[in-house]
N, C-alpha and C positions, 0 to 999 in steps of 0.2 A: 712336368712329367719327370719322375725320376725313374732309377733302375735299380732292382735288386741285385743283379749280377751284370754289372756293365761291362766286364770283360768280354762278352759274347758280342759286344758291338764290333769288335775287330772283324766279325763275321760279315759285316758289310762290304769288305773287300770282295765279297763272293759275287757281288753285282758284276764284277768285270766278266764273269763266265757268259752270261747271256749276251752282253756286248760283243765279246769276242766271236761268239757263234754268229751274232748278225753280222759282223764284218766279213767272215770269211764265208759262211755258208750261203747267206743270201745273194752273194755277189757271182754265183756261178751262172754261166750263160748256155742257153740251149739253141740249137739251130731249128728254125722253123720254115718249112718249104710252102711256098703260096704259088698257086696256079695263075693267081691274078695279082700284080704287083701295083696295080694302079692306085690302091689305096693303102699302101704299105707305110708311108710316112703318118698318115693319120693313126692306123692302128698302133704303130710303134708308140706314139705319143701317149696314147689312150692306156695302154698296157702298162708303161713304166709309171705313170701316175698312180694307178690303182696298186700296183704292186709294191711301190714305195710306201704308201699309206697303210697297207696291210702289215708289211714288214715292222713299221714303226710302231703300230699298235700291239702287235705280239711282243716286239722288245720291251715295251712299256709295262705290259702284263705280267712278264718275266722279272723284269727289274723289282716291281713291285711285290711280286709273291716272294722272292729271295729277301728283300728288305723285311716284310712283315715277318717271314719265318725267323730271321735273325732277331728282330724285336721281341717276338714271343719268348724266344730263349733267354733274353736279358731280363725278363719279367718287368716290364714297365709298369709303374703305379702312380697315382696321383695322391701326394701325401694328404693326410687329414690334418687341418689346423696346422700346418708347418711341423709335424711331428716326424722324428726320424725313426728309421727301423733299425732294431737292435737284434743282432744274431745270437743264437743260442736258444736252451731251454728256458722257458718262462716259469714265473711264480705268480700265481693268480689267487687272490683272495676273494671270495664271494660271500656276501652277508645277506641273509635271508630275514626278513623283519617277520618275527612270528609272534608279535604281539596281539593283544586281543581285537585290535582294529582289524586283523587279517581274516577275521571270520567273516566279513562282509562278503558280499556276492557280485561278480561282474558276469558279463555273457559268457565267459569261459568257466564258471563255477566260482568256488571259494577262492579268495585271493591267495590264501597259503598254498593250496593247490597249484594254482597259477604260477606262484613263486617258485615252487618246486621244479616245474616244468621248464620254466625260464633258466634255472640254474643247470639243468641237464643240457639244455641247448648251448649254454656258454661253454661246458665241458667239451661238449662235440666241436665247438669252433676251434679248438687248439689240439695240439698234437698229442699222442698217448704218453710222450715223455715228459710233457710240461706236468708240474706239480701244482696242487690246490689246496686251498684253506678253505674250510666251511665255518663260518660264524653266524650264530643266533644271539638272541638278546640274552640268553642264559650265560654268556661267557664261560662256557665250562672247559675244564682243563684239557679235555680230548680235542677242543676245536683250537688249541693253541699250537698245532704241527701241520706240517704240509702232508697232502695224501696223494697217492696215486690217482689217475681218472676213475679207476673201478672203485676203489675204495670211496673216494668223493661221491660218486653216484649212490653208492649203498648208504652212505650216511645222509644223504639228502632225504631218502624214505623214513629215516627216524626222526626227523624234525616234527615237533607238536606245538601246539599253541602254549605260550608261556605268560604268566602275569607279569613278567618284568618288561619294562620298555627302556629304551635306550636313545640318548639324543644323537644326531648325526656325529657330532664332533667325538662323543665317546667310541662309537664305531670306528671312525676313520682313524683313530688314534690306536686301537686294538688291531685294525688290519694293518696299519703301517709297522707296528711293532714287530709282528710275525714275519712281514715281507722283508725288514730291514736285516733280519737274520737269515734270510734264504741263501744268500750267495749269488743270487741270479743278477744279471744286469738289466733284463727285461721284467719289469715287475707291473702288475695291474690289478686294480680294484674294481669289484662290481658291488652296486648296492641296489638291491631288489626290494622296494618298499612301497607303501602308499602315500609316504612322507606327510604324515600328519603335521599339521602347523604347530601343534603343542612341542612337538619333539625335534624340530628342524632348527638348530641354532647355529646357522651359517656363519654369524659372525665370530664364533668361537673356534671356526676351523683354521688349523696351521697347515696349509697345502704343502706336500712335498713335491718338489719339481721333478723329481726322478720318477715318481709314480704315476701312471695315468689313471684317472677315476672314472668309472661310467655309472650314471645314475640310470636305473631302469624304474621309471614310475608304473604302478598297477592302478588303475583307476577303478572305484567302485561304482555300481550303479545307484546306490542309495547311502546316503550318510546320516539319515534320520536315527535319533535315539531319545529315549526318555529314560532317566536314571535317578536314583537316591544320591544325593551328593553328599550330605553329612546329617548329623543330629546331635542336640545337646539337651542337657537339664536346664531348667531356670534356677534351680538351687544345687549347690554342691553336696548336700546330703539328702538321701532318700531315706524315709521312714514309713514303717508299716501304718496303715489306718490314715494316713495322710494322702491327699489328691496330688499325684504327681504330674508336672507338665513337662512333655518331651516335645522339643522343636525340630521338624524335619525339613529339610531343603530339597527340593523335587527341581529338576532342570528338564526342559522341554527343548530340545534341539531339532524340532521339526516345523514344518509351515502349516500345522493344523493345531487349532485350539482343540484342549482336552476338557471334556465336560463330566464331572461327577465320576471321575475313576477312582478305583479301589485302593485304599492303603492298609495292610495288614500288619499287625503287631503281635509277634509271638513271645511269651516270657515263660522259659523253661518248657518250650514245645507246647504251650497251651495258648490259643488263639485268644486275644483279648478283643474286645468289641472293635471292629474295623472302622477306619475312619475314611472319608473321601476329600478329593481335592479336585480343582480345576486350574487349568494354567493355560496361559496364552501362547501363542506360537512363538518360538524363538525367545523363551522367557524362562524365569525361574519363579517359584513360589515357596512360601514357607507355611508348613502346616503344623497346627498344634494338635498334639495327640495326648488327652488326659486320661489317665487310670489309676486305680486304687490298688496300692500293694498290700496284700493279705499275709505275706509270710517274710520272715527275714532270712539273711544268709546271702549266699552268691546267687544272682539273677543273670542267667544266660538268654539274652534277647534276639530278636530279628525282626526287621522291617522288610516289607516285601510289596513289590509291584508287578504287574505284568506287561512286558513290551517285547517285541520281536523285531528283527532276529538277533540283535546283540542283547545277551542276557547276564553277562557276568556282573554288571553293575545294578541289576533288578532287586538284589538283596544286600541290606546293610546289617552287619551283625555288631552287637555292643554287649558289653557285660558291666554290672556294678554289684556292690555289696551293700544289703541293707543294713545299717548300723543305728540301734535306737538310743545311742548315748553320745554325749559330746564330752571329752575328757577335758576337765577345766580345773585350773588350780588358783586359788586366791591367797594371795600373801597379805596378811592383815597388818596393820600398822600397830605398834605395841601400844599406842596412845589413842587408838582411834575410838571414837564412841559410835561408830556407824557399821560396825562388824555384823551386825543382826541382819542388814538388808541382803547383803549378797548371800549369806547362810540360808536364810529363809526362802530366797528364791532358788537356789540351785540345790541345797542338799536334799530336797524331798522331791524334785522333780526328776522324773524317769528320763527326760531330755539330757540331763548331765551326769556325768561320773565325776562327782564331787571331791576334790581334794583342797585341805586348808592348812596353812603354815603360817608362823609369827615371823615377822621380820627379823628377829633375834636367832631363829633356827631354821634357816632356810636350806633345803637339800637341792643343791643344783643339779644332781643326777635325774631328779624327777621332772626336769623341765620338758625333756624331748618326749615324755609319755603323755604330755598335754596338747591340745590345740589352742587352747586360751589360758592366759595368766593374767589375772586382774590384781593389780597393784593398788590396794585400798588404804590410802591414807598412810603411806609411809613416812616416818619423820625424815629419813634420808635415803640415799641410794649408794652403797659402798661400790667401790670400784670394781671388786669381783663380780657383784651383781650386775653391774652395768655390762660388762664383757659378755657374761652368760646370757643376759637378756638379749644383747646385740646377735649372738650367735642362733639363738632361738628364733628371732624374728627373721634373721636371714636365711633359715632353713624352712620358712613357710609358716612359723608360729604367728599369732596374733596377741598383742598386749593392749590392755585397758587400763589407763592410767586415771586415778583419782588422787588430787593432791592432799595434803594434810593441813590442818590449821597451823599457822606459824612453823612452816616448814623450813628445812634447810635449803633455800633457793640455790645455793652455790652447788650443792651436790645434783639437785634437780636439774639445773642448767648444763652440767658437765654431760649428764645423761642425755638431755634433749639434744646438745650439739653433737654428741657421738652418733646419734641416730637421725641427724639432720633435721631436727625439727625446731619450731620457733621456742626460744626461751621465755621464762616467767619474769615479769615485772613485779615489784613489790604489790602487795595485796591492796585491792580497791573496795571500799566497803560500801559503796553506793548501792542504793536499794533499786534494783532493776527487774526485768523479766526477759525471758527468751522471746524475741521477735518473731522470727519465722524459721521453717524448716527447708532445707535445700533438697526438694525431693528428686531433683535431676541427679543428685549424688548417688542415689540408689539403696541406702541403707534401709529405708523405710518403705521400699517397694513392697506392694502387697499388703501393707500393715492398714491403711485406710481406705475405705470405700470411696470417700469423697475427699479430694485435696483442697482444703479451705485456706485462705489467708487469714482468717479471723479465729481460728480454733485456739481454745485455751492452753496455754503452755506454761511451764513451772516458772515460779519466781526465783530469783536469785538475789540474795542479800549481800554476798560477798564474793569476789571471784579474783583470779589472778589474770591481769592483763598480758597479753604476749607481745614480745618484741618480733616484728616479722623479719624473716632473714632473706636475703636475696636468693640463696641456693635452695630454700625450702619449696616443697611441692604439697603443701597444705591444701586439704579439702575441707572447708568448714560445712559441717552437717547441720548445726543449729547455731543462729548467731543471737546475740544479745541487742536490745535496743540501742544501746549506745555503739553498736557496730562491732563490739568485741566477740571474738568466737568463744561460744560456751562448749561445743563439742566439735573437735575435728579429727580429721583422718590423715596420717601419713603413710604412704606406701613405702615399703621397705624391702628392696630385693623381692623375694617370694613372700613375705609377711606384711603385717600391718601395725601400725601403732594408733590407737585411738587414745585420745588427750581430753579430758574434761576439766576445765578450768576452775571448777569449784568443788569443794569437799562434799561429801554425801551427809554430812550431818545437818540436822534440821534448821539450826540456825545460821546455815551458810546458804541452803536453797532448799525447795520443795519438791526437788527431782526425785528423791528417794522414795516420796510418798505419792507421786503424781502418776496417772495412768500411763504416761510415756515411758516410765522408767522400765517396766517388765518387756515389751516389745522390743525396746533398745538394746537391752543386755541379751535377749533370746536371738535378734537379728545379727548381733556381734559375734554371738557364739556360733550360730550357723554359718556365717561367712568366715569363720576361721576355720573351718574344714577345708583341707586341700582339694582341690578339685582335679582328682586324677583322671588321666584319658580313659574314655570308656571303650575305646578300640585303637589298634594300630594297624600299619601297613604291611600286606604280604610283600615278601622278597627284599625288605630292607633291614638293615641292622639296627632294630629298634631298641633303645635304652629304656628300660623300665625299673622305675624305683619301687622297691617293696621294703617290707618290715625288715630291720637289721637283724631280727632274731632268726628269720628265714634264711637258710643257706648257710647257717653256722656249722650244721653237721657235716664234717668233711667226708665222712665216711658214706652218706647217702646223698648223693646231689640232688638238687632240684630238677624236675622234669616239667616240660610242658607238653600236655597230652589233650588232643582234641576229644571233644564229647562222645564222639562215636569210636574213640580209642583207634583209630587207623592211622593216626600220626603221633609219634611220640619222639621228642628230642631233648637233648640237655642244653640249656643255655649257658654261656659263659657267665659267672658269677664273680662279682668284685664287691668284696665286704669293707665299708669305712666304718669309722668311728660312730656315725648315727644314721647309717642308711645302707643298704644292700642294692647294688645295681646289676640288673639282668640284661645281657646283651644277646639277642637271637641270632646274630651272624647270618642273616638272611636264610635261616633254615625254614621258615615257613613257606609252604608252596601253594596252600588250599586256603581260601577264606573259609571263616567259621568260628565257632565258639570253642574255647579251649579252658583247661584246668592247670592251675600251677600247683603241683604237687611235691610233697617231701615224703618219702617212705609210704608212698600210695594214700597218704592222707591229703586231702584238698584244702590248699590254703587260700585261694583266691581265684577269681574268674578273669580270663583274658579274651579278647575277640581280635581278629586279623580280618582285614578287608582288602580286596584289590584296589590298588590306586586309581583314583578316578581321573587322573589325567588322560587315559586312554578313551574316556567316555565321549570326549568331543571329537567326532569322528570328521571334521571339516579337514581337508587334505590340499596340498598345492597341486595345481594342475600343471602339466608340461611345459605350458608357457611361462607360468611363475617361475618354475625351476630354470628355465633357460635365462629370464631375466635376473633371477639370483646370481647366476654364474657370471653372467656380464658385470653386474653392479659391485659384486665381491672379488672380481678379476681373478676367479679360480682358472687360470690358464690351462692347468692340467685335468680340469673336470670337462666332461661331456655328457650328453644325454642321448638315449636311444627311445624314442617314443613309441608305445604300445601300438600305434597305426601301422608300424613298418611290418612287411610281409614275413620277413626272416630275420630272427635274432641273430643267426649265426652270421649272415650277409652283413648285417650291421656292425657285428662286433669285427668281423674281418676287415671292414673298411675303417673303423675307428682305430684297429691295432696296427694294420699294415697299410693303411690307404686304399683308394680304389685301384683294384688290381685289373690290369688291361691285356694280360696275356692271352685271355681266352678270346678277346676280341681280334687280336692280331693273328691268331690261329684261324679263325674264321675268315679274316681278310686274305690269308694266304691261299685258302681253298677256294676263295672266290676269285682271286686273279688267275690261279691255274685253270679253273674252270672257263673263265674268259679267254684264255689262251687257246684251249682247246676248239671253243666255239669260234674264234678267230680262224684257226687253221682249217676246220672242217666246213664252215659256212661260209666264209668269204672267199671266194672264188677269184 
């Protein structure tokens, strides 16, 4: 037991007062006259014994009353976890978790309303002169200063649900930053949250030994939730008149199996034929949604399911642009006899936006306008072309390489070495054929109805064997009977390099006239298109790569505007040589579909969704939090369980220990009452 004001203990000398009264007052003698003195001795002995006992009891009651009164003024307390009490005004930081998970309900109502009430109780537990910081997930500028108690209570009423979520370490650091500049010796933190498992990173906490931190968990009645997690297309390019396949992941965080629930798809606010899904308890499933695109341009889409009471993750927005042509550049070898094959395939096909150049007249500035560059039987590759092709591939372009007969292998191999591909060995004129297709690689996915090991494949009359390199990441797509590669893929940063080891000319292989040639070129062209994200996250500083032409007008900045025109903001724009980057700077606050506009002209569609990390509502129980505090040795952390009757009394005990002055006041009154009873009743 300790004392807040130990100086009052000198008052214990007042115990001498009842002792002195006892010594002098109770020793007075009275004369008593008896008519009969035969029993005088017996009466005298009995009276002295009873009187002595009565006087001692009264003395004890008076001594205890004085002692308890003095102890009450000294304000005794039992320290909580050996914490010392600091004098002076306090600086208190209160964090209220206002993430989506706080929309759930317990017996007191919505968790956020419960958190607001807890914060008010915290304010009531401290003096009016103490200062308070209110912090939410929004980390707003107005939450970076200390408030009076009245201002603090007023600010509590303004808190609303936010799409932003914060980890415990982020919250602790922000609270500590404000308290460290408060100038107060007595600093305290309170964290009011449901303590979701996804957001609690206790291992990253760096506890400040000078700040007492109190965790106040709020327990929800129900953590069940069904939500749309993500979606993606099978192919990176979407075209009109072609059946599109959209994959959707749905998560069931309940203990019930869901049968034949509805999944709706909206495109430009028009509902497509709904799909259905079934999913086991505590699991996830992948739903395939097929639909036919009927118009080109920007497509604003929305997936939707029904689930209550948590609804923020029941919709998933996404956008894409339908493009009916793939920009492809073919660089023809000056001495090539196979120029007609690529020209006849691409020039008159609406799938391609075809450009052709001769190897002696290459315009490097056109490279970045294309997704695919075909090097068709170039005699050699100059050093300038090597560097430009390397830049093109690193930024996401695809290169398809066909060697020339009697090629300059030295220039080829310098190019391959630069791109970390296997180099060519001298020409091998053995007559062979393609042996098998590596379907697992994925290039021919969806091309064949049945995958057969005995299908007819092209004949190869002459080819260039390769010298495998230890640092090469080659993926063989088609292999020859002798084990040499015929068609290979080399991933390069964001781009790809496809290498065919045989020229296209008829006296080298039958590939250009084989049925496999057309789907091979088309699949390589389709895969050359960059798979841009179809949605981004709300509340984050998303980096969005767009056409470098956009944003070049400095007088009219780019705008991101919601489709309902309720939200409009200007992103940060950074223009580079070959790209334009937009940074949202966390300005998106609502999920939905948006347009990227310049001078009111719509350039592209963008979609933003709430982060799904909040969708898993599993939280730590108070027992788990206590265990965590012990395991992480967080000595300055403590916990107030929701079962306690009064939050104010719990805070009082945590901050000042268990105060006993009221108990000693009651004991003082009790001993005075005992004294009165002894005097009046004990004759």
